[in-house]
C-alpha positions in Angstrom: -237.8 33.9 154.1 -240.8 36.0 155.0 -240.2 39.0 157.3 -241.8 42.4 157.4 -239.5 45.3 158.4 -240.1 48.9 159.3 -238.3 51.6 157.4 -234.6 51.6 158.2 -231.7 49.2 157.7 -232.4 45.4 157.5 -230.0 42.7 158.5 -230.8 39.9 156.1 -229.1 36.5 156.5 -226.7 35.5 153.7 -225.6 31.9 154.3 -222.6 30.7 152.3 -223.3 28.5 149.3 -226.7 30.0 148.7 -227.8 32.5 146.0 -230.6 34.9 147.1 -233.5 36.3 145.2 -234.4 39.5 147.2 -238.0 40.4 146.7 -240.5 42.6 148.5 -244.2 42.0 148.0 -244.8 45.5 149.2 -242.5 48.5 149.9 -239.3 49.7 148.3 -235.7 49.0 149.3 -232.3 50.4 148.3 -229.5 47.8 148.2 -225.8 48.8 148.3 -223.5 46.4 146.5 -219.9 46.5 145.2 -221.1 47.2 141.6 -223.4 50.0 142.7 -226.8 50.8 144.2 -230.0 49.1 143.3 -233.6 50.4 144.0 -236.0 47.5 144.1 -239.8 48.2 144.1 -242.5 45.4 144.2 -242.4 44.9 140.4 -238.7 43.9 140.5 -236.4 41.6 142.4 -232.6 41.5 142.8 -230.5 38.4 142.3 -227.6 38.3 144.8 -224.9 35.7 144.0 -223.6 33.6 146.9 -220.8 35.3 148.9 -221.5 38.8 147.6 -221.9 41.3 150.5 -224.7 43.9 150.4 -226.6 46.2 152.7 -230.4 46.8 152.5 -232.0 50.1 153.4 -235.8 50.2 153.5 -237.3 53.3 152.1 -240.7 52.3 153.5 -242.2 49.5 155.5 -241.2 46.4 153.5 -242.7 42.9 153.3 -239.6 40.9 152.3 -240.6 37.6 150.7 -237.4 36.2 149.2 -235.9 32.9 148.2 -232.6 31.1 148.6 -231.2 28.7 146.0 -228.2 26.4 146.4 -225.5 27.8 144.2 -225.1 24.6 142.2 -228.5 25.2 140.7 -227.0 28.2 138.9 -230.5 29.7 138.6 -229.5 33.2 137.4 -225.8 33.0 137.1 -222.9 34.6 139.2 -223.7 38.2 138.5 -226.0 40.7 140.3 -229.2 41.2 138.3 -232.3 43.2 138.8 -235.2 41.5 137.0 -238.8 42.2 136.3 -241.3 40.2 138.4 -244.3 39.1 136.4 -247.7 38.4 138.1 -247.0 34.7 137.6 -243.5 34.9 139.2 -244.9 36.9 142.1 -247.5 34.2 142.9 -244.8 31.5 142.5 -242.5 33.3 145.0 -245.3 33.8 147.5 -246.4 30.2 147.2 -242.8 28.9 147.6 -242.5 31.0 150.8 -245.7 29.7 152.2 -244.7 26.0 151.8 -241.0 26.4 152.5 -238.6 24.9 153.1 -238.6 23.2 149.7 -237.1 19.7 149.4 -236.2 18.7 145.9 -236.5 15.0 146.8 -240.3 15.7 146.9 -241.7 15.8 143.3 -244.1 18.7 143.9 -241.3 20.8 145.4 -238.8 19.8 142.7 -241.4 20.8 140.0 -241.9 24.2 141.7 -238.2 24.9 141.8 -237.9 23.9 138.1 -240.7 26.3 137.2 -239.1 29.1 139.2 -235.7 28.6 137.5 -237.4 28.4 134.1 -239.1 31.8 134.8 -235.8 33.3 135.7 -234.2 32.5 132.3 -236.9 34.5 130.5 -237.0 37.6 132.7 -235.6 40.8 131.2 -233.3 42.8 133.3 -234.6 46.1 134.8 -232.7 49.4 134.7 -232.7 50.0 138.4 -228.9 50.0 139.1 -226.9 53.1 139.7 -223.3 51.8 139.0 -220.4 53.0 141.0 -217.2 54.1 139.3 -213.7 53.3 140.7 -211.7 56.4 140.1 -211.7 58.8 143.1 -212.5 61.8 140.9 -215.5 60.1 139.4 -216.6 58.8 142.9 -216.3 62.4 144.1 -218.6 63.6 141.3 -221.2 61.0 142.1 -221.2 62.2 145.7 -221.7 65.8 144.6 -224.6 64.7 142.3 -226.2 62.6 145.0 -226.0 65.2 147.7 -226.5 68.4 145.7 -229.4 70.3 144.3 -230.9 68.5 141.2 -230.3 71.8 139.4 -226.6 71.7 140.0 -224.8 71.9 136.6 -222.5 69.1 135.6 -219.7 71.7 135.1 -220.0 73.0 138.6 -220.3 69.5 140.1 -217.1 68.5 138.1 -215.3 71.6 139.5 -216.2 70.6 143.0 -215.0 67.0 142.3 -211.6 68.4 141.3 -211.5 67.4 137.6 -212.7 68.7 134.2 -216.0 67.6 132.7 -214.1 66.1 129.8 -211.9 64.0 132.0 -214.9 62.8 134.1 -216.9 61.9 130.9 -214.0 59.7 129.8 -213.9 58.0 133.3 -217.7 57.4 133.3 -217.6 55.9 129.8 -214.8 53.6 130.7 -215.9 52.6 134.2 -219.7 52.6 134.2 -220.6 52.5 130.5 -222.7 55.7 130.8 -222.2 59.4 130.1 -222.6 61.7 133.1 -226.0 62.8 131.7 -227.2 59.2 131.6 -226.0 58.5 135.1 -227.8 61.6 136.4 -231.0 60.5 134.6 -230.7 57.1 136.3 -230.2 58.8 139.6 -233.4 60.8 139.0 -235.3 57.7 138.1 -234.3 55.8 141.2 -235.0 58.8 143.5 -238.3 59.1 141.8 -239.2 55.5 142.4 -238.4 56.0 146.1 -240.5 59.1 146.5 -243.4 57.6 144.6 -243.3 54.6 146.9 -243.5 57.0 149.9 -246.7 58.4 148.5 -245.5 61.7 147.1 -247.6 63.1 144.2 -246.0 62.9 140.7 -245.8 66.7 140.3 -243.8 67.0 143.5 -241.6 64.1 142.6 -240.8 65.5 139.2 -239.6 68.8 140.7 -237.7 67.1 143.5 -235.6 65.1 141.0 -234.9 68.0 138.7 -237.6 67.9 136.0 -239.4 71.2 135.2 -242.7 69.4 134.3 -244.5 66.2 135.3 -244.9 65.3 131.7 -241.1 65.4 131.0 -240.5 63.2 134.1 -243.3 60.9 133.1 -241.9 60.4 129.6 -238.4 59.5 131.1 -240.0 57.2 133.7 -242.2 55.4 131.1 -239.3 54.9 128.7 -237.3 53.1 131.4 -239.9 51.2 133.3 -242.7 50.7 130.9 -245.4 52.4 132.9 -246.4 55.9 133.9 -245.4 57.1 137.4 -249.1 57.2 138.4 -249.6 53.6 137.4 -246.3 52.0 138.4 -247.2 51.0 141.9 -250.7 49.9 141.2 -251.3 46.1 141.6 -250.9 44.1 138.3 
């Protein structure tokens, strides 16, 4: 599928029996799923298993160039996954879109599908998911942290959510596998990706997501995504 959308909400077809590799060759999108929220920039793609509902919000103008695979191919399994897109995989995706639909009874198409699936098996997952807890108190805390000032203390946010910090730390560890501090850091990372994609300078982004200096934000960003904020959106 090759469609370019303006910023806003996109209605993307999800036919039954087909897994979906959601990829944007330019622009950034936020994808709401049952396990949580994913932010997907051009260096990443999201694997959506067949039958799993999702909503796409486009932070910027997005050139969606994504692929559907019959579920029986089991190309990336039955779980949501955000994966790194290498320069080779990017070109393979764009080529597949250009010559689609692919027919595996044709040798050249069958070979292309095999190479794509082979690439998927070696791709590392990308830390671009913000998991959603189940307990109402933990959900209330995530709402406070999403909507509040980045400088809001965890103790104050917990008080507003109606539970103690200690209780909420136990819930986060059990339900999302993170501490509250780690979840907040992931939230800052994903917000930072969105703001950088919109063209905001690194200094302004760092302050907007709660970091006192661009260097501190840059160190966190580089540790998670392997590139500095200034280089992340440059073409490979």
